[in-house]
Steps between C-alpha positions, in 0.01 A plus 500: 500500500691537163770710673530253789519201257784692307686539827464127590623407150794749525588343832496152351705606198761658729510187723554285191791727386663514840446140620456297187415130580537566874148643500190330356146615447233318701170496301391576152710755313193705390182389673574626846399784735633838387613610849703192615807310386597172647852379434734249645871545562650170425700338781400774748256537785242773438482589861873566521470748203178657619637571856752726335256684281372779724255734339395258215154370478559117474421178677620147497169328492128520509319550833426124523871430459648755738712380794628189313828452323414230251398492134151636467244241367396735225863525358537123548175448303643731230812272467739752644803322649579542870832660396307783326191503713671555827624837358152614406412866564184692388557864421196740513456826301247778540399833356785664717768284375769670292751395245778631732369266773517209258861591415590528869344167575709338221811666658407379849438140369842497331681615827307240698579213263865583501508527874324166539759344275 
């Protein structure tokens, strides 16, 4: 899990470099699962981003939230604004995840966000 945690952290650092304040971390910065990263793209809709992210292990909500396009009750309870929370995406990492895949996902996200305007 140390390697997976390192990949997750690398992904987050690269997102911060690439997107700055347009992406925010949802959850505690250190006390979190090693194989997931939940972020919000501010002013975006997560579903619009995710539908263009073929081949990436990610989702826009928990199973109890699927099918609805509204701010998740969990994010609302955490004090996440609707502007940020609607752009929430949870990325998952596993033992087969590579650093090259992380870099490709960052590249894809950059292209998608430019395309969406």
